[in-house]
C-alpha positions in Angstrom: 34.8 2.9 -12.5 33.5 4.0 -8.9 32.6 1.4 -6.3 30.3 1.6 -3.6 30.0 -0.4 -0.8 26.4 -2.2 -1.1 24.2 -3.3 2.1 21.1 -4.6 1.6 18.0 -3.7 4.2 15.0 -5.8 5.2 12.0 -5.3 6.7 11.5 -9.0 7.8 8.7 -9.2 5.7 7.9 -12.8 4.5 7.8 -11.8 0.9 11.4 -10.4 0.9 13.0 -14.5 0.5 10.2 -15.7 -1.1 10.4 -12.8 -4.3 14.1 -11.8 -3.8 14.4 -8.3 -2.6 15.6 -5.7 -0.1 13.4 -3.1 1.9 16.1 -0.5 0.9 19.4 -1.0 -0.2 22.3 1.5 0.7 25.0 1.5 -2.2 27.2 4.6 -1.0 25.2 7.5 0.1 22.7 6.1 -2.2 19.2 4.8 -0.6 16.8 3.4 -2.6 13.6 2.2 -1.0 11.4 -0.3 -2.4 8.0 -0.5 -3.2 6.0 -0.4 0.5 2.6 -0.9 1.0 0.8 -0.8 4.5 -0.1 -4.7 4.2 0.4 -6.7 7.1 -0.6 -10.6 7.9 -3.9 -9.5 9.4 -5.2 -6.9 7.1 -4.3 -3.6 5.1 -3.4 -1.3 8.2 -5.1 1.7 7.1 -8.2 0.0 5.8 -10.1 1.3 3.2 -8.8 4.9 3.4 -5.7 5.6 1.1 -4.2 8.4 3.6 -4.2 5.9 6.5 -2.4 3.3 4.4 -0.1 6.0 3.1 0.7 6.7 7.1 1.7 3.3 7.3 3.7 3.3 4.7 6.0 6.3 5.6 6.0 4.7 9.1 7.8 2.2 7.1 9.7 3.6 5.4 11.0 6.2 7.9 12.8 2.7 9.4 14.4 1.7 6.3 15.5 5.0 5.9 17.3 4.7 9.6 18.3 1.6 9.2 20.2 2.7 6.2 21.6 5.8 7.7 19.3 8.5 6.0 16.2 10.4 7.4 13.4 11.7 4.8 15.5 15.1 5.1 17.5 13.2 2.5 15.1 12.1 0.1 15.0 13.6 -3.3 12.5 11.2 -5.5 9.7 10.1 -4.6 7.0 7.7 -6.4 3.6 7.2 -5.6 1.1 4.2 -7.1 -2.6 4.7 -7.0 -5.1 2.0 -7.4 -7.4 5.5 -8.0 -6.2 8.7 -9.1 -8.6 10.1 -7.1 -6.8 9.3 -3.8 -4.2 11.6 -4.6 -5.4 14.5 -2.6 -5.5 12.4 0.3 -2.1 10.7 -0.2 -0.4 13.8 -1.7 -1.3 15.6 1.8 0.2 13.4 3.8 3.5 13.6 1.4 3.4 17.3 1.8 2.9 16.8 5.8 6.7 15.1 5.6 7.8 16.5 2.8 6.4 20.3 2.5 10.0 22.0 3.5 12.1 18.9 1.7 10.5 19.4 -1.7 11.8 16.0 -3.8 11.2 15.5 -6.9 7.7 13.7 -7.6 5.5 11.6 -9.8 2.1 9.8 -8.8 0.2 7.3 -10.8 -2.8 5.5 -10.9 -2.2 1.6 -11.8 -4.6 -0.7 -12.4 -4.2 -3.3 -9.9 -1.0 -3.4 -6.5 0.1 -6.7 -4.8 -3.4 -7.5 -2.9 -6.6 -5.9 -4.1 -6.9 -4.2 -0.7 -3.8 -1.8 -1.2 -4.6 1.6 -2.4 -1.0 2.6 -2.1 2.4 2.2 -3.0 5.3 4.3 -2.6 8.9 3.7 -3.2 11.9 6.5 -2.7 15.2 7.7 -3.3 17.7 9.6 -0.9 21.4 10.4 -1.1 23.2 10.6 2.4 24.0 14.5 3.1 21.6 16.1 0.5 19.6 17.5 3.4 18.3 21.0 2.9 20.8 23.4 5.2 18.5 24.3 8.4 
């Protein structure tokens, strides 16, 4: 059986110890980033704009990937949860700005609710260190 060294990566969110999760987990060369939103103590970053929320989410995810020793170039799968599928084009365009060359697998689904009523999008992803496209 293969064993992987495990490293939990925290964002410092007040919810991590309460809920019992890490922003990301690196196991060997695999990196799993938890569902990430644009929530903040003062309110949702991006307000009622799903694309603005997605931009903030990707800023947070980039930081988690960097802490794990990975980058967007090594992302192999993304999952987007939308409160309204009508926001798919706007959020998809933000996703395309980051991943248009990388082309990870993706799923986008509409969900009935997220953790707070003002959240419009949540994104999680997986990366494999060393899986970047050749330049």
